[in-house]
C-alpha positions as CSV (number, residue, x, y, z in Angstrom):
1,M,-1.9,-26.2,43.6
2,E,-4.8,-25.4,41.3
3,N,-4.6,-25.7,37.6
4,K,-4.6,-22.2,36.0
5,D,-6.4,-23.5,32.9
6,D,-9.5,-24.1,35.0
7,E,-9.9,-20.3,35.3
8,F,-10.4,-19.8,31.6
9,E,-13.3,-20.7,29.4
10,E,-12.4,-23.4,26.8
11,V,-11.8,-21.9,23.4
12,R,-11.7,-24.1,20.3
13,F,-9.5,-22.3,17.8
14,D,-11.0,-24.3,14.9
15,Q,-14.3,-22.5,15.6
16,L,-12.8,-19.0,16.1
17,N,-12.4,-16.3,13.5
18,F,-9.5,-14.1,14.0
19,S,-11.7,-11.0,13.5
20,D,-13.7,-12.2,16.6
21,L,-10.6,-11.6,18.8
22,E,-10.2,-8.4,20.7
23,E,-8.0,-5.7,19.3
24,T,-4.3,-6.7,19.4
25,N,-1.7,-4.7,21.2
26,Y,-0.3,-3.5,17.9
27,H,-0.1,0.2,17.4
28,F,-0.3,1.3,13.8
29,R,1.5,4.5,12.9
30,D,0.1,4.3,9.4
31,P,-3.7,3.8,9.0
32,I,-3.1,2.3,5.6
33,V,-1.0,-0.5,7.2
34,K,-3.8,-1.1,9.7
35,Q,-6.4,-1.3,6.8
36,V,-4.2,-3.9,5.0
37,V,-3.7,-5.9,8.2
38,D,-7.4,-5.8,8.8
39,Q,-8.0,-7.1,5.3
40,F,-5.6,-9.9,5.8
41,V,-7.4,-10.9,8.9
42,S,-10.8,-10.7,7.2
43,R,-9.4,-12.7,4.2
44,S,-8.1,-15.4,6.6
45,D,-11.6,-15.7,8.0
46,V,-13.1,-16.0,4.6
47,G,-10.6,-18.8,3.7
48,Y,-11.2,-20.6,6.9
49,N,-15.0,-20.4,6.5
50,K,-14.7,-21.7,3.0
51,Y,-12.1,-24.5,3.5
52,G,-12.5,-25.3,7.2
53,Q,-8.8,-24.9,7.9
54,T,-6.0,-22.4,8.1
55,L,-3.3,-22.2,5.5
56,D,-0.9,-23.3,8.2
57,S,-2.9,-26.4,9.1
58,E,-3.3,-27.2,5.4
59,R,0.4,-27.1,5.0
60,R,1.1,-29.1,8.1
61,Q,-1.4,-31.8,7.1
62,G,0.1,-32.0,3.6
63,V,-3.1,-31.1,1.8
64,K,-1.1,-29.5,-1.0
65,N,2.5,-30.1,-2.1
66,L,5.0,-27.4,-3.1
67,G,4.0,-27.7,-6.8
68,E,0.4,-27.0,-6.0
69,Y,1.3,-24.0,-3.9
70,L,3.4,-22.7,-6.7
71,Q,0.5,-23.3,-9.2
72,D,-1.8,-21.3,-6.9
73,V,0.6,-18.4,-6.7
74,Q,1.0,-18.4,-10.5
75,E,-2.7,-18.4,-11.0
76,E,-3.2,-15.6,-8.5
77,L,-0.5,-13.5,-10.1
78,M,-2.0,-14.1,-13.5
79,D,-5.4,-12.8,-12.2
80,A,-3.6,-9.8,-10.7
81,I,-2.1,-8.9,-14.0
82,L,-5.5,-9.1,-15.7
83,Y,-7.0,-6.9,-13.0
84,I,-4.1,-4.4,-13.4
85,Q,-4.7,-4.3,-17.2
86,A,-8.5,-3.8,-16.7
87,A,-7.8,-1.0,-14.3
88,K,-5.4,0.7,-16.6
89,E,-7.9,0.5,-19.5
90,E,-10.6,1.9,-17.1
91,L,-8.3,4.9,-16.4
92,A,-7.7,5.4,-20.1
93,D,-11.4,5.5,-20.7
94,K,-11.9,8.4,-18.2
95,P,-11.3,11.7,-20.0
96,Y,-11.5,13.6,-16.6
97,C,-8.7,11.4,-15.1
98,K,-5.3,13.1,-15.0
99,C,-3.5,9.7,-14.8
100,E,-1.3,8.9,-17.7
101,V,-1.4,5.3,-18.9
102,K,1.3,4.8,-21.5
103,D,0.8,1.3,-22.8
104,V,-2.9,1.3,-23.4
105,E,-4.1,2.3,-26.8
106,P,-5.9,5.6,-26.6
107,R,-9.6,5.3,-27.1
108,A,-11.8,8.1,-28.4
109,K,-10.7,10.4,-25.6
110,T,-11.8,14.0,-25.9
111,T,-9.5,16.6,-24.2
112,I,-10.2,20.2,-23.4
113,G,-8.0,21.2,-26.3
114,D,-10.1,19.0,-28.7
115,L,-13.3,20.6,-27.4
116,E,-11.9,24.1,-28.0
117,A,-10.7,23.2,-31.5
118,L,-14.2,21.8,-32.3
119,R,-15.8,25.0,-30.9
120,E,-13.5,27.1,-33.1
121,L,-14.2,25.0,-36.1
122,R,-18.0,25.2,-35.5
123,E,-17.7,29.0,-35.1
124,K,-15.8,29.3,-38.4
125,M,-18.3,27.1,-40.2
126,L,-21.2,29.2,-38.8
127,L,-19.5,32.4,-39.8
128,K,-18.9,31.0,-43.3
129,K,-22.6,30.0,-43.5
130,M,-23.6,33.4,-42.3
131,N,-21.5,35.0,-45.0
132,D,-22.7,32.6,-47.7
133,D,-26.4,32.8,-46.7
134,K,-26.4,36.3,-45.4
135,E,-27.9,35.0,-42.2
136,Q,-27.2,36.2,-38.7
137,V,-25.2,34.0,-36.3
138,I,-25.8,34.7,-32.7
139,L,-23.1,33.4,-30.3
140,D,-24.0,32.6,-26.7
141,K,-21.6,32.9,-23.7
142,D,-20.0,29.6,-24.6
143,N,-19.5,30.7,-28.2
144,F,-22.1,28.2,-29.5
145,G,-23.6,29.7,-32.6
146,Y,-27.2,29.8,-33.5
147,V,-28.3,30.8,-37.0
148,S,-31.1,33.3,-37.1
149,N,-33.1,34.0,-40.2
150,N,-33.9,37.4,-38.9
151,T,-31.5,39.9,-40.5
């Protein structure tokens, strides 16, 4: 009886990236889940290319102990918290963003209401100036006033 292994080309798994494999038989109902799985596969390839081994082989060979794995997790989570805080502050800096970020101190955000209040104040100041100086104030379609010396 022939050896069935002779029918297949030899594959060295230590030289193979998971992303090089053909599509799996998995069916993803949710494209977001597929995107995340694809990112895990890609991240695994990056790690393998950087360290020359898989996380599983690293564990089996005792490259790290439990304390070192826990230290790695802690550092990664600390980085994640920093990224979350930076993202929240980025959202808080965007006046056009409708996201509410509660625990970030408000920066100099200008809202539509602020702009309307400033426009009204400017209009009142120009009208006062017009009355004081007897100059004509011309308002454009956006209610921006221009002082004209032509009376």
